[in-house]
N, C-alpha and C positions, 0 to 999 in steps of 0.2 A: 283477416286471419294473419297473425304475426308469424314470421319465419325466423327461427333461431339460426345463428351462425354455425353452431355445431352440427346442425342437420344438413348443411350445405356440403357440396363436394370438397375434396381436400384442397384443390387448387384455389378455390374461393376462400377457404379458411386461411391458407398460407398467404394469399395476396393481402387479405385484411390484416393479418398479423404483421406482414412486412411493411405495409403503409403505416400502421400504428407505430412500429419501431422507428421508421424514418422520421415521423413527426416528433416522436419523443426525443430522439437524438438531436434533431434540429433545435428543438426548444432548449434542451440541456446545453447545447453549444452556444446559442444566442444569449442565454441568461447565465452564462458561466460566472461572470463577475459578481452576480447576486447569489447564485446557488452555492458556490464553493465556500464562501464564509459561513453561510447558513448550515451547510453540511458539517463542517468542522465544529461549529458552535453546538450543533445538536449532539454530536458524539461526546464532546467535552462536557456538555451539560449533564448528560447521562452519567458520566464519570464522576462529576462533582456532586451529583444529587444525594448520594448516601451521606456525605460529609455535612451537607446543608441540613438534612433530616436529623442527624445526630445533634447538631448545634441547636436546632429548634426544639428538640426534645429536652435540652438543658435550659429551656426558657429564654434562649437568645432570640430577639426579634428577627422576623423573616428577612428583611432587607439587610440587617447587619450580618446575619448568618451567610447570606449569599456573598457579601463583600469579603468576609473573612475567608471563605472557601476560595474565592478568586485570588485574593492576596497570597494565599499559600501556594497556589498554582503559579502565579507570576513570579514569586520569589524563587521557587524551585527552578523555573526556566532561566531566570537571571543568573542564578548560581552556576548553572551549566555553561551559559554563555561566558561568564567571567572566567571559569576554568579554562575553556577553550581559547579565550582571547589571550590569556597569559602564555599559552603554548604557541599561539600564532605570532606573538611579539618575538619570541625566541627564534621562530622560523624566519621572520623578516630580517633579523640581524645577519643571517647567513645567506640571504637571497642573492647578493652579488656573487659570492663564491659559487653558489649552485648554478647561477646563470652562466658563469664562465666555464664550469665543468660540463654543463649540458651543451654549450656551444661547441666545445672540443669533441664531445661524443657525436654530435650531429655532423661535424666536419668529417670525422673518421668514417661515419656511416655513408656519407655521400661519396667519399673516395672509394669505399668498398663496393658500392653499387656501380660506380663508373668502371672499376677494374673487372668486376665480375660479370655485369650485364651489358657493359658498353654504353650506358646512358650518360651523356655528358653532364657536367655540372650545370651548364646553362639550361639544358632540357629539364633537369630536376628542379631548378628554380622556377621554371615556367609551369611545371606540373603542380608545384606547391602553390604558386600564385593562382592558378586556375581553381585549385581545390578550395583556397580561401575565398575566392570570388563566388564559387557555387555554394559556399556555406553561409552566405549572408542571411538567407532566409532562416536557417537554423539558429543563427545568432539572434535574429529578430524574435523568433519563438521563445528563445531562452530569456531574453529581456522581458518579453510579455509575461513569462512565468514568474520572473523575479518581481515584477510590478504587481502581479496577481497575489504573490505571497505577502508583499508589503500591505496590500489592501486587506488581506485576510487578518494580518496582525493587528491592524488598527480597528477593524470592525468586530473582531472576535469578542473582546470584553463586553461591548454593548449588547451583542446578540446573546452571549451566554447569560448575562445578567437578566435580560428580558425573558429569555426562555425559562430560566429558573423561577423568576417572579410570576410568570403566567403559566406555570406548569399545570396547575389544576384546571385552568381554562382550556388548555390544549387537550388534556386528557378527557375532559368532559365533552369536547367537540368530537373526539375520536369515538367515544361511546355513543353519542347521539346520532352521528352520521350514518351508522349502520343500524339495521333492524334490531329490535329488542331481543329476538331469539338468538342473535349472533353475539350477544354481549359476552358470553363465556369464552368464545373463540377469540374475540378482540382482547379480552383480559389475558388469555394465555399467550397471544402473540406479543402483546406489550411486555409481559413479564419475561418471556424468553428473549425478546429483543434487548431489553435492559441488561439481562444477565450476560448475553453474548457480547454486547459492546463493552461492558465493564471488564469482563474477564479477558477479552481480546486486548484492550488498550493497556490494562495493568500488566498482563502477561508480556506484551511487547516491551514495556518499560523495563521489567525485570530481566528479560532476555537481552535487551540492549546493554544493560549494565554488566551482565556476566560476559557477553561477547567482547565488550570494550576492555574489560580486565584481561581476558585471555589474549586478545589481539595485542594489547600494549605489552603484556609480559613476554609474549613470544618475540615481538620486534625488539624489545630491549635486550633480551638474551642473545639475539642474533646480531646485536650491535647496530641496528638501523637507526639513523638519526631521526629525532622527533618521533620516536616510536609511540609515545603516549598520544600525541596529536593525531597521527595517522591511524592508530588503533581506535581512537574514539570516532574519527570520521568514518572508518570502516564499519563500526557498530551502528552508526546512524544510517549509513547506506544500506546496511543489512535489513533495515525496516522495510525496504522495498523488496517484496517477495521474489526470490529466485534470481532476479536480475541484479539487485544491489550487491549481493555477495561476489558476483563476478567482477563488477566494477571495483569493489573494495580491494581485490587482490592486486589490481594494476597499480595502485598508489604506492604501496611499500616496495613493489618490484622496481618501479621507476625511481624511487628515492634511493634504493640500494644501488641501482645502475649508475646514478649520478655521483654518489658519494663514496662508492667502494670499487676496488679493482677486482676483476675476475667475475665469476658467475656462481660461486658457491653460496653466497648470501641470498641471491635471488632464488636459487633452488631451495634453500632452507625456508624462505618466506612462503613459497608455493606449497611446500609440504606441510608447514605449520598451519597455513590457512585451510588446506584441505582437511586436516585433522579437526580444526576448529569448526568448520562447516559440517563435518560429519557429526560431531558432538551436538552442534546446534540443531541440525535437522532431525536427528534420531533420539535425542535425549531432552534438550531444552524445549523445542517446539511442542512435541507431544505432551510433555508433562506440565509445562508452564503456560504456553501461549494458547494451546488448544482449548476451546470452550465446548459447549454442548453442540455447536454447529461445526461440522467438518466440511471444508471445501476441498475437492480433489485437486491434485497438482496441475492437471491439464487445464481445468477451468480457471485455476488461480493465475496461471501464466497468461491465458487469453484475456481475462478481465483486467489484469495489470497493464497489458499492452493496449487494450481498448481504453482504459482509464487515462493512460498517458496520451493517447491520440485525441481524446475528448477534452481533458482538463489539464494536461501537462503533468508536472510533478505532483501537484495536488491530487490529481485523479489517480495516480499510482498508489498514493497512501490511502485514499478513500475507497478504492475498488473492493478490497477484500471485506472490510466490515459492511459495506453496502450490499454486496452479494450475500453475505451471511444473513442480513436482515431479509433480503428477498427470499432466501431459502426457507426461513422461518414462516413467512407468509405462504409460500408455495406448499409447505408441508401441512398447513392447516386448511387448505382449500382443495376439495376432492378432485376437480378436473385438472388442477395444476400439480398434483403430487408427482407425476412422472418427471416434470421439470425439476422439482426439488430433489428427486433421486439422482437426476443427471448431474446436478451441482455437487451432490454429496460424495462422501468418500467410502460409502458402503458398497463393495463390489459383490454383486450376486453371483452365486455359484452356477455352473452350467445346469445342474439339476433344477435349480429354481427357475432358470430361463425356460427349460423344457416344460415344467409344470405350468408356467404362465402361458406358453404357446398352446398347450393342450386345452387350457381353460378358455382361451380366446377362440380357438377353433370350435369348441363345443358351444360357445355362446353364439357364434355366427351360424352354425348348423341349426340350433334351436330357433333362431330368428327366421331362417328360411323355411323351416317346417311349419312354423306358426302362420307364415304368410300363405 
């Protein structure tokens, strides 16, 4: 006689789920170098798929349609990098002056700490040295992330091409691996997943462009040097949910501190970025980025931090669309629906909770009476 896991006590169910999660995280960590490029390629393949389909509808051969779609993507990325590189070159010309100014600010800060807190310059130097020594592990992780990004860049075109070429083979496998009576659910999950990924990525790109324009305009009006470069970098950092916006504020504040006297510009930068973040979070994200799948803020922050811990920077970018796909699957499987609701942004009212409790209590009483 077979015994189902769901019929076991809660502590056995929890232990089983915990061991499963530990095994899953271990495998994801060990195979990160393989899985990260595959994950990016899967999302980008879904994004390029409509363009490939349109080209094939115009009698363009399948291989040529895939190549054209990939070339459009690569050219778009190269144009962005070319624009940023021209700004970086201008920044490099002023680097010696900025280093000198930053050095004088650092010296003044050290003298202020010595006069205010009594910490000698030698002690401060030793503290900085110890901090640098303790950060070697973090630097190593950063280098590994950079190398991981480079591997992603070189492997992405190959993976994207093959995924688009073998699209029908992959879809056929997904249909055949499940029972025939579940074909409708599989079709719905695949359709919603495709829509969620496409709307999420396209929405992010549109949001990034709008935020870059607003950032750059605000910084140029405030007279911050290299406002276009810093504004664009801030828009790219803004792609990292919740955490990127905080980091993006530090860059223009630091530049204003190095290049300008007083603190009025820094205050103006902080106010401008707060206004931009308000517009972004309350207008752009709900109307442009949001797809049919909504992930609540608490879960978004948690999965972004977990993604960073697991796969570094790549994990932070992949975490939200990955959880969106998981939520779609959870919403279609009856035992997993509560987990889908936990990830979602639909907050039940207190009245709904009381109704659920009463139904649950009635169900328990009816079971007891039947026994």
